[in-house]
TORPA-4810 file (N, C-alpha, C, O; in nm, 3 decimals):
<nodes>
NODE_1_-2.115_-2.349_-2.770_-2.082_-2.427_-2.650_-2.209_-2.461_-2.572_-2.308_-2.388_-2.578_M
NODE_2_-2.204_-2.572_-2.500_-2.319_-2.611_-2.419_-2.321_-2.533_-2.288_-2.221_-2.473_-2.249_S
NODE_3_-2.436_-2.532_-2.222_-2.449_-2.467_-2.092_-2.348_-2.525_-1.994_-2.285_-2.452_-1.917_I
NODE_4_-2.334_-2.657_-1.996_-2.238_-2.723_-1.905_-2.096_-2.671_-1.929_-2.024_-2.638_-1.834_K
NODE_5_-2.056_-2.664_-2.055_-1.921_-2.615_-2.087_-1.905_-2.468_-2.051_-1.799_-2.426_-2.004_R
NODE_6_-2.010_-2.392_-2.072_-2.004_-2.250_-2.035_-1.983_-2.232_-1.885_-1.902_-2.150_-1.842_N
NODE_7_-2.056_-2.309_-1.806_-2.042_-2.302_-1.660_-1.902_-2.344_-1.618_-1.841_-2.282_-1.531_I
NODE_8_-1.853_-2.451_-1.680_-1.717_-2.497_-1.646_-1.612_-2.393_-1.684_-1.516_-2.372_-1.610_E
NODE_9_-1.631_-2.329_-1.799_-1.536_-2.228_-1.845_-1.534_-2.108_-1.751_-1.426_-2.061_-1.714_S
NODE_10_-1.652_-2.059_-1.712_-1.659_-1.946_-1.619_-1.605_-1.986_-1.483_-1.536_-1.909_-1.416_I
NODE_11_-1.638_-2.109_-1.441_-1.589_-2.159_-1.312_-1.438_-2.160_-1.305_-1.380_-2.134_-1.200_G
NODE_12_-1.373_-2.189_-1.417_-1.227_-2.191_-1.418_-1.169_-2.050_-1.409_-1.053_-2.032_-1.372_S
NODE_13_-1.250_-1.949_-1.443_-1.208_-1.808_-1.434_-1.227_-1.750_-1.294_-1.161_-1.652_-1.258_D
NODE_14_-1.318_-1.809_-1.217_-1.355_-1.749_-1.089_-1.238_-1.743_-0.993_-1.163_-1.840_-0.977_L
NODE_15_-1.223_-1.629_-0.930_-1.120_-1.614_-0.828_-1.167_-1.679_-0.699_-1.287_-1.693_-0.676_R
NODE_16_-1.073_-1.717_-0.615_-1.107_-1.775_-0.485_-1.193_-1.676_-0.407_-1.161_-1.557_-0.399_K
NODE_17_-1.303_-1.726_-0.350_-1.391_-1.640_-0.273_-1.499_-1.572_-0.354_-1.577_-1.494_-0.300_G
NODE_18_-1.506_-1.601_-0.485_-1.609_-1.541_-0.571_-1.703_-1.650_-0.622_-1.658_-1.753_-0.673_C
NODE_19_-1.833_-1.626_-0.606_-1.933_-1.725_-0.647_-2.005_-1.683_-0.774_-2.021_-1.564_-0.801_R
NODE_20_-2.048_-1.781_-0.850_-2.123_-1.758_-0.973_-2.273_-1.760_-0.945_-2.326_-1.858_-0.892_L
NODE_21_-2.341_-1.651_-0.981_-2.487_-1.648_-0.982_-2.529_-1.660_-1.128_-2.505_-1.569_-1.208_I
NODE_22_-2.592_-1.771_-1.164_-2.636_-1.792_-1.302_-2.768_-1.719_-1.323_-2.869_-1.753_-1.262_A
NODE_23_-2.765_-1.618_-1.408_-2.885_-1.535_-1.428_-2.973_-1.600_-1.534_-2.943_-1.601_-1.653_V
NODE_24_-3.084_-1.655_-1.485_-3.171_-1.737_-1.569_-3.297_-1.664_-1.614_-3.388_-1.726_-1.669_S
NODE_25_-3.303_-1.533_-1.592_-3.424_-1.456_-1.629_-3.455_-1.473_-1.777_-3.365_-1.471_-1.862_K
NODE_26_-3.581_-1.490_-1.806_-3.641_-1.509_-1.940_-3.609_-1.644_-2.003_-3.660_-1.675_-2.111_T
NODE_27_-3.527_-1.725_-1.938_-3.498_-1.858_-1.993_-3.591_-1.961_-1.928_-3.624_-1.949_-1.810_H
NODE_28_-3.634_-2.061_-2.004_-3.731_-2.157_-1.953_-3.672_-2.250_-1.847_-3.551_-2.267_-1.840_P
NODE_29_-3.758_-2.310_-1.765_-3.712_-2.402_-1.661_-3.623_-2.514_-1.715_-3.533_-2.560_-1.644_P
NODE_30_-3.646_-2.558_-1.839_-3.566_-2.668_-1.894_-3.418_-2.630_-1.902_-3.332_-2.714_-1.878_A
NODE_31_-3.388_-2.503_-1.934_-3.249_-2.459_-1.941_-3.190_-2.442_-1.802_-3.071_-2.468_-1.780_L
NODE_32_-3.272_-2.399_-1.708_-3.226_-2.391_-1.568_-3.193_-2.532_-1.519_-3.092_-2.552_-1.451_V
NODE_33_-3.277_-2.628_-1.553_-3.252_-2.767_-1.514_-3.122_-2.817_-1.576_-3.047_-2.892_-1.512_Q
NODE_34_-3.095_-2.777_-1.699_-2.971_-2.817_-1.765_-2.849_-2.763_-1.689_-2.750_-2.833_-1.670_E
NODE_35_-2.859_-2.638_-1.647_-2.750_-2.578_-1.568_-2.739_-2.647_-1.431_-2.629_-2.669_-1.381_A
NODE_36_-2.853_-2.679_-1.373_-2.855_-2.751_-1.245_-2.786_-2.888_-1.260_-2.706_-2.927_-1.175_Y
NODE_37_-2.816_-2.957_-1.367_-2.757_-3.088_-1.391_-2.606_-3.078_-1.412_-2.532_-3.175_-1.393_D
NODE_38_-2.560_-2.958_-1.452_-2.416_-2.934_-1.470_-2.349_-2.895_-1.338_-2.229_-2.870_-1.334_A
NODE_39_-2.429_-2.889_-1.231_-2.374_-2.861_-1.099_-2.403_-2.724_-1.042_-2.369_-2.697_-0.927_G
NODE_40_-2.468_-2.637_-1.120_-2.498_-2.501_-1.071_-2.616_-2.505_-0.975_-2.716_-2.572_-1.002_Q
NODE_41_-2.605_-2.435_-0.863_-2.712_-2.437_-0.763_-2.767_-2.298_-0.730_-2.869_-2.287_-0.662_R
NODE_42_-2.702_-2.193_-0.776_-2.745_-2.057_-0.742_-2.788_-1.986_-0.869_-2.711_-1.976_-0.965_V
NODE_43_-2.913_-1.937_-0.869_-2.969_-1.874_-0.988_-3.028_-1.738_-0.954_-3.085_-1.719_-0.846_F
NODE_44_-3.014_-1.643_-1.045_-3.064_-1.508_-1.026_-3.178_-1.478_-1.121_-3.172_-1.509_-1.240_G
NODE_45_-3.281_-1.416_-1.068_-3.397_-1.377_-1.149_-3.429_-1.229_-1.125_-3.402_-1.175_-1.018_E
NODE_46_-3.487_-1.166_-1.227_-3.521_-1.024_-1.218_-3.661_-0.998_-1.166_-3.686_-0.896_-1.101_N
NODE_47_-3.753_-1.091_-1.194_-3.894_-1.065_-1.165_-3.951_-1.171_-1.071_-3.924_-1.291_-1.085_K
NODE_48_-4.029_-1.124_-0.977_-4.087_-1.213_-0.875_-4.174_-1.320_-0.937_-4.164_-1.437_-0.900_V
NODE_49_-4.261_-1.283_-1.031_-4.354_-1.380_-1.089_-4.279_-1.493_-1.160_-4.314_-1.610_-1.145_Q
NODE_50_-4.176_-1.458_-1.235_-4.100_-1.559_-1.308_-4.020_-1.647_-1.212_-4.013_-1.768_-1.229_E
NODE_51_-3.960_-1.586_-1.112_-3.883_-1.663_-1.015_-3.973_-1.758_-0.937_-3.935_-1.873_-0.911_M
NODE_52_-4.091_-1.711_-0.898_-4.184_-1.795_-0.822_-4.230_-1.915_-0.904_-4.241_-2.026_-0.851_S
NODE_53_-4.256_-1.893_-1.032_-4.299_-2.002_-1.120_-4.190_-2.108_-1.133_-4.219_-2.228_-1.131_A
NODE_54_-4.064_-2.065_-1.144_-3.953_-2.161_-1.153_-3.930_-2.231_-1.021_-3.898_-2.350_-1.017_K
NODE_55_-3.945_-2.159_-0.913_-3.930_-2.219_-0.779_-4.025_-2.338_-0.762_-3.989_-2.439_-0.702_Y
NODE_56_-4.145_-2.324_-0.815_-4.246_-2.429_-0.797_-4.210_-2.557_-0.871_-4.246_-2.666_-0.824_E
NODE_57_-4.141_-2.549_-0.984_-4.123_-2.667_-1.069_-3.980_-2.723_-1.069_-3.956_-2.831_-1.122_V
NODE_58_-3.886_-2.650_-1.011_-3.746_-2.692_-1.015_-3.700_-2.745_-0.880_-3.768_-2.723_-0.780_L
NODE_59_-3.585_-2.814_-0.874_-3.540_-2.875_-0.748_-3.533_-2.776_-0.633_-3.495_-2.660_-0.650_P
NODE_60_-3.571_-2.824_-0.515_-3.584_-2.736_-0.399_-3.451_-2.701_-0.333_-3.449_-2.620_-0.241_K
NODE_61_-3.340_-2.761_-0.377_-3.212_-2.719_-0.319_-3.147_-2.605_-0.398_-3.034_-2.565_-0.370_D
NODE_62_-3.220_-2.553_-0.497_-3.171_-2.434_-0.568_-3.180_-2.314_-0.475_-3.278_-2.297_-0.402_I
NODE_63_-3.076_-2.230_-0.477_-3.078_-2.102_-0.407_-3.120_-1.995_-0.507_-3.052_-1.971_-0.606_Q
NODE_64_-3.234_-1.932_-0.479_-3.288_-1.830_-0.569_-3.251_-1.691_-0.519_-3.280_-1.655_-0.405_W
NODE_65_-3.186_-1.614_-0.607_-3.148_-1.477_-0.575_-3.232_-1.381_-0.660_-3.238_-1.395_-0.782_H
NODE_66_-3.296_-1.285_-0.595_-3.370_-1.181_-0.668_-3.271_-1.068_-0.695_-3.224_-1.002_-0.602_L
NODE_67_-3.240_-1.044_-0.823_-3.137_-0.946_-0.857_-3.193_-0.821_-0.924_-3.121_-0.723_-0.942_I
NODE_68_-3.322_-0.823_-0.962_-3.382_-0.709_-1.030_-3.453_-0.615_-0.934_-3.464_-0.643_-0.815_G
NODE_69_-3.501_-0.506_-0.987_-3.575_-0.407_-0.907_-3.697_-0.474_-0.845_-3.774_-0.540_-0.915_H
NODE_70_-3.715_-0.458_-0.716_-3.821_-0.526_-0.642_-3.922_-0.424_-0.592_-3.886_-0.328_-0.524_L
NODE_71_-4.049_-0.445_-0.626_-4.156_-0.358_-0.577_-4.201_-0.407_-0.439_-4.203_-0.527_-0.412_Q
NODE_72_-4.237_-0.313_-0.353_-4.273_-0.350_-0.216_-4.391_-0.446_-0.211_-4.397_-0.533_-0.124_T
NODE_73_-4.487_-0.432_-0.304_-4.605_-0.518_-0.299_-4.579_-0.660_-0.346_-4.668_-0.745_-0.340_N
NODE_74_-4.457_-0.688_-0.394_-4.423_-0.823_-0.440_-4.339_-0.901_-0.337_-4.319_-1.022_-0.352_K
NODE_75_-4.291_-0.833_-0.234_-4.199_-0.897_-0.138_-4.264_-1.019_-0.073_-4.198_-1.121_-0.054_V
NODE_76_-4.392_-1.009_-0.038_-4.459_-1.115_0.037_-4.459_-1.250_-0.035_-4.465_-1.355_0.028_K
NODE_77_-4.451_-1.246_-0.169_-4.458_-1.370_-0.245_-4.329_-1.452_-0.237_-4.332_-1.574_-0.254_Y
NODE_78_-4.217_-1.387_-0.210_-4.089_-1.459_-0.206_-4.027_-1.466_-0.067_-3.929_-1.536_-0.044_I
NODE_79_-4.087_-1.393_0.027_-4.031_-1.383_0.163_-4.006_-1.519_0.229_-3.906_-1.533_0.299_A
NODE_80_-4.092_-1.620_0.211_-4.069_-1.746_0.282_-3.949_-1.827_0.232_-3.901_-1.915_0.304_P
NODE_81_-3.901_-1.800_0.110_-3.801_-1.894_0.054_-3.685_-1.831_-0.022_-3.589_-1.901_-0.052_W
NODE_82_-3.689_-1.704_-0.054_-3.579_-1.643_-0.131_-3.448_-1.655_-0.052_-3.447_-1.635_0.070_V
NODE_83_-3.339_-1.686_-0.120_-3.210_-1.705_-0.053_-3.137_-1.574_-0.030_-3.070_-1.556_0.072_S
NODE_84_-3.148_-1.481_-0.126_-3.081_-1.352_-0.114_-3.148_-1.251_-0.207_-3.174_-1.281_-0.324_L
NODE_85_-3.174_-1.132_-0.154_-3.223_-1.022_-0.237_-3.106_-0.926_-0.257_-3.056_-0.868_-0.160_I
NODE_86_-3.063_-0.909_-0.383_-2.948_-0.824_-0.412_-2.985_-0.677_-0.422_-2.899_-0.590_-0.409_H
NODE_87_-3.113_-0.647_-0.444_-3.152_-0.516_-0.498_-3.234_-0.432_-0.401_-3.333_-0.371_-0.442_S
NODE_88_-3.195_-0.429_-0.274_-3.264_-0.342_-0.178_-3.214_-0.200_-0.201_-3.100_-0.167_-0.167_V
NODE_89_-3.299_-0.116_-0.260_-3.254_0.014_-0.309_-3.315_0.134_-0.238_-3.295_0.247_-0.280_D
NODE_90_-3.391_0.110_-0.130_-3.452_0.221_-0.057_-3.490_0.177_0.085_-3.511_0.059_0.109_S
NODE_91_-3.497_0.273_0.179_-3.543_0.240_0.313_-3.685_0.183_0.314_-3.717_0.096_0.396_P
NODE_92_-3.770_0.232_0.224_-3.908_0.183_0.217_-3.911_0.034_0.183_-3.985_-0.042_0.246_K
NODE_93_-3.833_-0.007_0.085_-3.827_-0.149_0.049_-3.769_-0.232_0.163_-3.818_-0.341_0.192_L
NODE_94_-3.664_-0.181_0.226_-3.605_-0.253_0.339_-3.707_-0.275_0.450_-3.712_-0.383_0.510_A
NODE_95_-3.788_-0.174_0.479_-3.890_-0.186_0.584_-3.991_-0.295_0.550_-4.034_-0.369_0.637_A
NODE_96_-4.029_-0.303_0.423_-4.126_-0.406_0.382_-4.064_-0.545_0.390_-4.130_-0.639_0.434_E
NODE_97_-3.940_-0.560_0.348_-3.873_-0.691_0.358_-3.861_-0.732_0.504_-3.885_-0.848_0.537_I
NODE_98_-3.826_-0.638_0.590_-3.815_-0.667_0.733_-3.950_-0.714_0.788_-3.955_-0.809_0.866_D
NODE_99_-4.056_-0.648_0.748_-4.191_-0.685_0.794_-4.230_-0.824_0.744_-4.284_-0.905_0.820_K
NODE_100_-4.204_-0.850_0.616_-4.242_-0.979_0.560_-4.154_-1.093_0.614_-4.200_-1.207_0.627_Q
NODE_101_-4.030_-1.063_0.645_-3.943_-1.162_0.709_-3.997_-1.202_0.845_-3.999_-1.320_0.880_G
NODE_102_-4.041_-1.104_0.921_-4.100_-1.132_1.051_-4.225_-1.218_1.036_-4.246_-1.313_1.112_Q
NODE_103_-4.309_-1.184_0.938_-4.432_-1.262_0.914_-4.400_-1.406_0.876_-4.471_-1.498_0.916_K
NODE_104_-4.293_-1.423_0.799_-4.255_-1.557_0.752_-4.175_-1.634_0.858_-4.145_-1.752_0.840_A
NODE_105_-4.141_-1.568_0.967_-4.066_-1.632_1.075_-3.922_-1.661_1.037_-3.865_-1.761_1.081_G
NODE_106_-3.864_-1.573_0.956_-3.724_-1.593_0.917_-3.655_-1.458_0.899_-3.720_-1.353_0.895_R
NODE_107_-3.524_-1.463_0.889_-3.445_-1.344_0.859_-3.402_-1.354_0.713_-3.330_-1.446_0.676_I
NODE_108_-3.446_-1.258_0.631_-3.419_-1.263_0.487_-3.284_-1.195_0.459_-3.269_-1.076_0.486_I
NODE_109_-3.188_-1.267_0.404_-3.058_-1.207_0.372_-3.071_-1.112_0.252_-3.136_-1.145_0.153_P
NODE_110_-3.009_-0.996_0.262_-3.021_-0.893_0.159_-2.888_-0.822_0.136_-2.800_-0.821_0.222_C
NODE_111_-2.877_-0.762_0.019_-2.769_-0.670_-0.013_-2.832_-0.533_-0.042_-2.943_-0.525_-0.094_L
NODE_112_-2.761_-0.427_-0.008_-2.807_-0.293_-0.041_-2.749_-0.252_-0.175_-2.628_-0.257_-0.196_L
NODE_113_-2.837_-0.211_-0.265_-2.793_-0.170_-0.398_-2.746_-0.025_-0.394_-2.818_0.064_-0.349_Q
NODE_114_-2.624_-0.002_-0.442_-2.563_0.131_-0.442_-2.558_0.182_-0.585_-2.522_0.110_-0.677_V
NODE_115_-2.594_0.309_-0.600_-2.595_0.371_-0.733_-2.452_0.414_-0.766_-2.401_0.510_-0.708_Y
NODE_116_-2.388_0.344_-0.860_-2.250_0.378_-0.896_-2.237_0.419_-1.043_-2.134_0.475_-1.082_I
NODE_117_-2.339_0.391_-1.124_-2.329_0.415_-1.268_-2.353_0.561_-1.304_-2.417_0.635_-1.228_A
NODE_118_-2.303_0.601_-1.418_-2.329_0.735_-1.471_-2.447_0.728_-1.567_-2.439_0.770_-1.682_K
NODE_119_-2.557_0.674_-1.516_-2.678_0.658_-1.596_-2.798_0.690_-1.509_-2.793_0.677_-1.387_E
NODE_120_-2.906_0.734_-1.572_-3.027_0.768_-1.498_-3.118_0.647_-1.476_-3.215_0.655_-1.401_E
NODE_121_-3.086_0.536_-1.541_-3.179_0.423_-1.540_-3.156_0.326_-1.424_-3.237_0.235_-1.403_T
NODE_122_-3.048_0.342_-1.350_-3.017_0.249_-1.242_-3.079_0.295_-1.110_-3.099_0.414_-1.087_K
NODE_123_-3.109_0.198_-1.025_-3.164_0.225_-0.893_-3.052_0.216_-0.788_-2.942_0.169_-0.817_F
NODE_124_-3.082_0.263_-0.667_-2.987_0.241_-0.559_-2.968_0.358_-0.465_-3.009_0.471_-0.496_G
NODE_125_-2.906_0.331_-0.350_-2.870_0.433_-0.253_-2.749_0.511_-0.305_-2.662_0.454_-0.372_F
NODE_126_-2.742_0.640_-0.274_-2.614_0.708_-0.289_-2.540_0.696_-0.156_-2.595_0.645_-0.059_D
NODE_127_-2.418_0.742_-0.152_-2.333_0.723_-0.035_-2.397_0.778_0.093_-2.400_0.710_0.196_R
NODE_128_-2.446_0.901_0.086_-2.503_0.965_0.206_-2.626_0.889_0.255_-2.639_0.862_0.374_T
NODE_129_-2.716_0.855_0.163_-2.837_0.780_0.200_-2.799_0.646_0.263_-2.861_0.603_0.361_E
NODE_130_-2.699_0.581_0.206_-2.658_0.450_0.254_-2.607_0.457_0.398_-2.648_0.378_0.483_L
NODE_131_-2.518_0.551_0.424_-2.460_0.562_0.558_-2.566_0.600_0.660_-2.565_0.549_0.772_L
NODE_132_-2.656_0.688_0.624_-2.765_0.727_0.714_-2.853_0.607_0.746_-2.890_0.585_0.861_T
NODE_133_-2.887_0.531_0.642_-2.971_0.413_0.662_-2.903_0.312_0.755_-2.966_0.259_0.847_F
NODE_134_-2.776_0.285_0.731_-2.705_0.184_0.810_-2.692_0.226_0.956_-2.702_0.142_1.046_L
NODE_135_-2.671_0.353_0.980_-2.656_0.401_1.118_-2.785_0.385_1.198_-2.782_0.374_1.320_E
NODE_136_-2.898_0.384_1.127_-3.029_0.379_1.195_-3.102_0.246_1.174_-3.219_0.234_1.210_N
NODE_137_-3.033_0.147_1.117_-3.101_0.020_1.084_-3.139_-0.058_1.209_-3.053_-0.098_1.288_A
NODE_138_-3.267_-0.079_1.226_-3.319_-0.163_1.334_-3.399_-0.274_1.267_-3.516_-0.257_1.235_K
NODE_139_-3.335_-0.387_1.245_-3.392_-0.493_1.164_-3.403_-0.622_1.243_-3.311_-0.660_1.315_L
NODE_140_-3.517_-0.689_1.229_-3.534_-0.820_1.292_-3.580_-0.927_1.192_-3.567_-1.046_1.219_T
NODE_141_-3.632_-0.884_1.077_-3.679_-0.980_0.977_-3.593_-0.985_0.853_-3.624_-1.058_0.759_G
NODE_142_-3.487_-0.908_0.852_-3.392_-0.913_0.741_-3.252_-0.885_0.794_-3.236_-0.823_0.899_M
NODE_143_-3.153_-0.932_0.722_-3.014_-0.901_0.754_-2.949_-0.841_0.631_-2.984_-0.875_0.517_S
NODE_144_-2.854_-0.752_0.653_-2.780_-0.692_0.544_-2.644_-0.760_0.538_-2.565_-0.752_0.631_I
NODE_145_-2.619_-0.827_0.425_-2.498_-0.909_0.411_-2.388_-0.838_0.332_-2.275_-0.887_0.326_E
NODE_146_-2.420_-0.724_0.270_-2.320_-0.655_0.190_-2.385_-0.560_0.092_-2.495_-0.510_0.115_G
NODE_147_-2.315_-0.535_-0.019_-2.358_-0.436_-0.118_-2.365_-0.496_-0.258_-2.301_-0.597_-0.287_L
NODE_148_-2.443_-0.431_-0.343_-2.451_-0.468_-0.484_-2.446_-0.342_-0.568_-2.497_-0.238_-0.527_M
NODE_149_-2.385_-0.351_-0.686_-2.385_-0.237_-0.777_-2.372_-0.281_-0.921_-2.320_-0.389_-0.950_G
NODE_150_-2.421_-0.195_-1.011_-2.410_-0.219_-1.155_-2.333_-0.104_-1.218_-2.368_0.012_-1.199_M
NODE_151_-2.230_-0.136_-1.292_-2.149_-0.034_-1.359_-2.224_0.022_-1.479_-2.320_-0.038_-1.528_A
NODE_152_-2.179_0.136_-1.525_-2.233_0.197_-1.646_-2.217_0.103_-1.765_-2.116_0.035_-1.779_T
NODE_153_-2.320_0.100_-1.850_-2.313_0.020_-1.972_-2.231_0.098_-2.074_-2.284_0.185_-2.144_L
NODE_154_-2.102_0.068_-2.083_-2.011_0.143_-2.168_-1.896_0.053_-2.213_-1.868_-0.049_-2.151_T
NODE_155_-1.831_0.092_-2.320_-1.712_0.019_-2.365_-1.586_0.070_-2.297_-1.477_0.016_-2.318_D
NODE_156_-1.600_0.175_-2.216_-1.485_0.232_-2.146_-1.451_0.146_-2.024_-1.511_0.160_-1.918_D
NODE_157_-1.353_0.057_-2.042_-1.320_-0.038_-1.935_-1.266_0.031_-1.811_-1.285_-0.017_-1.699_R
NODE_158_-1.198_0.141_-1.831_-1.143_0.213_-1.716_-1.253_0.279_-1.633_-1.242_0.287_-1.510_E
NODE_159_-1.357_0.325_-1.698_-1.471_0.381_-1.625_-1.538_0.271_-1.541_-1.570_0.292_-1.425_Q
NODE_160_-1.557_0.155_-1.603_-1.616_0.041_-1.531_-1.529_0.006_-1.410_-1.581_-0.016_-1.300_I
NODE_161_-1.401_0.000_-1.431_-1.308_-0.034_-1.321_-1.318_0.070_-1.207_-1.321_0.033_-1.090_R
NODE_162_-1.324_0.198_-1.244_-1.334_0.304_-1.142_-1.461_0.288_-1.059_-1.460_0.303_-0.937_R
NODE_163_-1.571_0.257_-1.128_-1.698_0.244_-1.056_-1.697_0.124_-0.962_-1.744_0.133_-0.849_E
NODE_164_-1.643_0.012_-1.008_-1.631_-0.104_-0.920_-1.537_-0.076_-0.803_-1.564_-0.118_-0.690_F
NODE_165_-1.430_-0.006_-0.830_-1.333_0.024_-0.724_-1.395_0.115_-0.619_-1.372_0.097_-0.500_R
NODE_166_-1.473_0.213_-0.663_-1.542_0.302_-0.569_-1.635_0.222_-0.478_-1.641_0.246_-0.357_E
NODE_167_-1.706_0.127_-0.537_-1.798_0.046_-0.457_-1.720_-0.042_-0.358_-1.760_-0.056_-0.243_L
NODE_168_-1.612_-0.100_-0.404_-1.530_-0.181_-0.314_-1.473_-0.097_-0.199_-1.468_-0.142_-0.085_H
NODE_169_-1.430_0.024_-0.230_-1.378_0.113_-0.125_-1.485_0.144_-0.022_-1.458_0.148_0.098_D
NODE_170_-1.608_0.167_-0.069_-1.720_0.194_0.022_-1.751_0.070_0.107_-1.774_0.081_0.227_L
NODE_171_-1.751_-0.044_0.044_-1.772_-0.173_0.111_-1.670_-0.192_0.224_-1.705_-0.231_0.336_F
NODE_172_-1.544_-0.164_0.194_-1.437_-0.177_0.293_-1.454_-0.076_0.405_-1.436_-0.109_0.522_T
NODE_173_-1.487_0.046_0.369_-1.507_0.152_0.470_-1.620_0.116_0.567_-1.606_0.130_0.688_E
NODE_174_-1.731_0.071_0.511_-1.845_0.035_0.596_-1.811_-0.083_0.686_-1.852_-0.089_0.802_I
NODE_175_-1.734_-0.176_0.630_-1.695_-0.294_0.708_-1.614_-0.261_0.832_-1.610_-0.340_0.926_G
NODE_176_-1.551_-0.145_0.834_-1.470_-0.102_0.950_-1.551_-0.022_1.051_-1.501_0.011_1.159_K
NODE_177_-1.675_0.010_1.016_-1.759_0.090_1.105_-1.821_0.004_1.214_-1.827_-0.118_1.203_M
NODE_178_-1.865_0.069_1.320_-1.942_0.000_1.424_-2.085_-0.011_1.375_-2.157_0.089_1.372_H
NODE_179_-2.127_-0.129_1.337_-2.254_-0.149_1.269_-2.356_-0.218_1.359_-2.317_-0.290_1.451_L
NODE_180_-2.485_-0.198_1.333_-2.588_-0.274_1.405_-2.569_-0.425_1.383_-2.506_-0.466_1.286_P
NODE_181_-2.622_-0.504_1.473_-2.601_-0.649_1.469_-2.649_-0.713_1.340_-2.591_-0.812_1.294_Q
NODE_182_-2.753_-0.656_1.280_-2.812_-0.715_1.159_-2.736_-0.677_1.032_-2.775_-0.716_0.922_A
NODE_183_-2.627_-0.602_1.046_-2.552_-0.555_0.929_-2.411_-0.614_0.930_-2.337_-0.600_1.027_V
NODE_184_-2.376_-0.680_0.820_-2.240_-0.730_0.802_-2.198_-0.703_0.658_-2.281_-0.704_0.567_Q
NODE_185_-2.071_-0.679_0.638_-2.021_-0.660_0.502_-1.944_-0.786_0.461_-1.822_-0.793_0.472_M
NODE_186_-2.019_-0.887_0.414_-1.959_-1.015_0.373_-1.956_-1.033_0.222_-1.865_-1.094_0.167_K
NODE_187_-2.058_-0.978_0.155_-2.073_-1.002_0.011_-2.071_-0.872_-0.067_-2.128_-0.771_-0.026_E
NODE_188_-2.004_-0.876_-0.182_-2.000_-0.762_-0.274_-2.038_-0.815_-0.411_-1.957_-0.877_-0.480_L
NODE_189_-2.161_-0.789_-0.451_-2.215_-0.842_-0.576_-2.196_-0.740_-0.687_-2.267_-0.639_-0.693_S
NODE_190_-2.100_-0.766_-0.775_-2.080_-0.678_-0.890_-2.013_-0.757_-1.001_-1.930_-0.845_-0.978_M
NODE_191_-2.053_-0.723_-1.124_-1.998_-0.791_-1.240_-2.102_-0.877_-1.311_-2.171_-0.957_-1.248_G
NODE_192_-2.111_-0.858_-1.444_-2.202_-0.937_-1.527_-2.122_-0.996_-1.644_-1.999_-0.989_-1.643_M
NODE_193_-2.188_-1.052_-1.741_-2.119_-1.124_-1.849_-2.010_-1.039_-1.914_-1.902_-1.090_-1.947_S
NODE_194_-2.038_-0.910_-1.933_-1.946_-0.825_-2.008_-1.830_-0.771_-1.925_-1.729_-0.727_-1.981_S
NODE_195_-1.844_-0.772_-1.792_-1.742_-0.705_-1.710_-1.704_-0.781_-1.583_-1.643_-0.724_-1.492_D
NODE_196_-1.739_-0.911_-1.575_-1.718_-0.982_-1.449_-1.570_-1.000_-1.415_-1.534_-1.008_-1.298_Y
NODE_197_-1.485_-1.006_-1.517_-1.342_-1.023_-1.487_-1.285_-0.898_-1.421_-1.203_-0.907_-1.329_K
NODE_198_-1.329_-0.781_-1.467_-1.288_-0.656_-1.402_-1.343_-0.653_-1.259_-1.272_-0.615_-1.165_I
NODE_199_-1.469_-0.692_-1.244_-1.532_-0.692_-1.112_-1.456_-0.780_-1.013_-1.435_-0.742_-0.898_A
NODE_200_-1.414_-0.898_-1.059_-1.338_-0.987_-0.970_-1.204_-0.925_-0.931_-1.161_-0.935_-0.816_M
NODE_201_-1.139_-0.860_-1.028_-1.011_-0.793_-0.998_-1.029_-0.684_-0.894_-0.937_-0.651_-0.819_E
NODE_202_-1.151_-0.626_-0.889_-1.178_-0.518_-0.795_-1.249_-0.566_-0.668_-1.299_-0.485_-0.590_E
NODE_203_-1.254_-0.698_-0.646_-1.298_-0.749_-0.517_-1.438_-0.807_-0.509_-1.488_-0.830_-0.399_G
NODE_204_-1.502_-0.833_-0.622_-1.636_-0.892_-0.618_-1.634_-1.030_-0.554_-1.541_-1.108_-0.576_S
NODE_205_-1.738_-1.060_-0.475_-1.754_-1.195_-0.419_-1.867_-1.272_-0.487_-1.886_-1.391_-0.462_T
NODE_206_-1.943_-1.203_-0.573_-2.051_-1.266_-0.650_-2.057_-1.202_-0.787_-2.061_-1.079_-0.798_M
NODE_207_-2.057_-1.283_-0.892_-2.076_-1.230_-1.027_-2.207_-1.285_-1.082_-2.238_-1.403_-1.066_V
NODE_208_-2.283_-1.198_-1.148_-2.416_-1.232_-1.198_-2.408_-1.248_-1.350_-2.403_-1.149_-1.423_R
NODE_209_-2.407_-1.373_-1.395_-2.378_-1.399_-1.536_-2.492_-1.477_-1.602_-2.531_-1.584_-1.556_I
NODE_210_-2.546_-1.419_-1.709_-2.654_-1.484_-1.782_-2.616_-1.519_-1.925_-2.613_-1.636_-1.961_G
NODE_211_-2.588_-1.418_-2.006_-2.562_-1.439_-2.149_-2.446_-1.535_-2.174_-2.454_-1.619_-2.264_T
NODE_212_-2.339_-1.523_-2.096_-2.223_-1.609_-2.118_-2.250_-1.755_-2.079_-2.170_-1.843_-2.112_A
NODE_213_-2.361_-1.780_-2.011_-2.402_-1.917_-1.978_-2.509_-1.968_-2.072_-2.496_-2.073_-2.134_I
NODE_214_-2.617_-1.890_-2.081_-2.738_-1.935_-2.152_-2.747_-1.885_-2.296_-2.834_-1.928_-2.371_F
NODE_215_-2.657_-1.793_-2.334_-2.667_-1.732_-2.466_-2.761_-1.613_-2.465_-2.822_-1.582_-2.363_G
NODE_216_-2.773_-1.548_-2.578_-2.861_-1.429_-2.587_-3.006_-1.473_-2.583_-3.043_-1.581_-2.629_K
NODE_217_-3.088_-1.384_-2.526_-3.230_-1.415_-2.513_-3.301_-1.391_-2.645_-3.422_-1.411_-2.655_R
</nodes>
């Protein structure tokens, strides 16, 4: 199938209130342009250097989302133009984004990454760290728009569902709290090519899909 047909097919699956983030990491700008020509405007990248290179050569109305692990020393390169950072996984990174947002004269929208998988390779806040951070968040150069999580890489669909449900429950719980002005629970980013339908059933507002659009790398 073509990229256009893939986007249309996934679009027909999307639940109301859920947006498609086309994950274009490792794919060349020509394929991103093909997806853009098919109507896609939101793209996710894992690495700052690759995202910056594509930003320079592709249409400027693209919304670029940084979805991979972000090092503090790389924040300054994307601070002026990134649309959303999904992967804020520590107070240290949040502090740097806040500082670079102030320098760039803007408020950078972000999601806090929560550790929900039963794997050692994933990054993110645990529940206690997350609640402590939110209670003390004093932010002027970034805003927290919601949460992001990655389920365990497993064929056990019920385990995946449980992990997504736990994250959604936490998202809902936090949304009922008295939060600082810079914190809102609007977006819940969960679900990839292999599990996005489960994620949508469990309340995802953003699905991050690469392989099902662009094919295997």
